[in-house]
N, C-alpha and C positions, 0 to 999 in steps of 0.2 A: 375712559370716555363713555358716556351713556349713549344708548341707541338714539335718543331724541336729539343728541348733539351732532349727529352725522350730517354732513352736507347733503342736500337734495341730490347732487350728482352721485354720491356714494349709494344712495337708495336706488337711483335709476340703474346704476351699474349692477348692483346686487340682484335686482329684479331681472335685468337682461340675462345675467348668468344663469339664474334659476330657470328662466324660460328656455334658454338655449339648451341646457342640460336635459330639460324635460322633452323638448321637441326633437332633439337629435341625440338620443342616448346611444352609446357605443354598441349596445346589443342589437340595435336596429340594423346597423350596417353589417353585423356578423350574420344576420339572417340572409343578407344578399351575398355572403361569402366575401365581403370586402371590409377594409378599414374605412373610416369616415373620409380620410384624405384621398383614398382611391375613388370613392363615390363622388367626392367633390371634383376630382380631376376629370372623370368621365362626364360629369355634368357641365363643367366649364367647356370642355371640348364640344359637347353636343350643342350647347347654346351659343357658341362662338360662330360667327359668320365666316371664319377662316381658320386654318391651322394655327396653333399657338407655338411659340418658342418655349423652351424649357425655362428661360428667364421670366417670360410672361406668366407661366404657370406658377413659378416660385413666388412671384409677387402676389398673384391672385389667391394662392393658398396660404400665404404668410408662413412659409417654411424655408428651409435651407436648400441650396443647390444640390448638395449631396443626398439629402432626403428625397428630393424630387427625382434625381437620377436613378436611385435604387428602386423607388416605387415604379417609375416608368419601365425599367428593365423587367420587373416582375409582371407588369400588366402587358408588356409587349410579348412576353413568353406565353401569356394566356390568350393572346390573339385579340385583345381588346383595343389595342392601339398600335401604331407603328411610328417610327421616327425616320425621317429622311433629311438629307442635307438641304440647306437653304440656299437656293441659287443666288439670291441677292446678298447673302452674308454667309460665307463658308465657315465662319467661326461658330455658328449656332445651328441647331437642328430644329426642324419643325416636328411637332407632335400632332399626329392625325388619328382621329377616331376611325377604327375599321368598321366595316359593315356589321361584323359580329359584335363589336363594342356598342354600336348604335342599337342593335336589336336587344342587347343585354340591358342597357341603361334606360332606354325610353320607357318601358313599362314600370320600372322601379322608380324612376323620377316622377312619373304620373301618380303613382301611389303615394310617393313622398309629398308631393304638392297637395294632394287631397288631404293627407294627414296634417300637414301644416295649416291648411285652411281651417280645420276644426278649431285650432288654437286661436285663430283670429276671428272666429265667428261672432264673438261678443261685440266686436267693433263695427261701427257703421262704415259705409264706403268712404265717407268724408274723413272719418278718423283714421282709416287705413292710409288714405292719401296724405294726410298731415304727418302721420308717423313716418311714412316713406320719405317725405321731403326732409324731415328732421334728421333721420338716419343718414340720408344721402349727404346732407350738409355736413354732418359730423365726419363722415367717411372722407369727403373731399378735403376737409381741414387736415385730417391725418395724412392723406396722400400728399 
């Protein structure tokens, strides 16, 4: 199959992967002393308006229950988060960002957002809004 025969969706996907790998290279998170999934976990907890369950984190991070559990145990040992029983549902635990975790992730997230912004600087505000609407629509279809 020749490159010009690829569907436009394949080109969109290829460009999204290239951008993602460029914007979020693994070595970036190693500078923070984290894996990307750990940074993403701290970010999810920071931006959430409430504690999250392990199941919610699993879905948001697109990973397995076992992977989340191991990662949370490591991060709990580091004092970045804590888990406690859910009074509404004893079958699940709530994951809560500690004050130390918040102090750790906030400045790194701010730098990360600033870094991401540079990649989107060629776009106008309207183009960014349109792109966000398109990606949100795709994400809802998948969910």
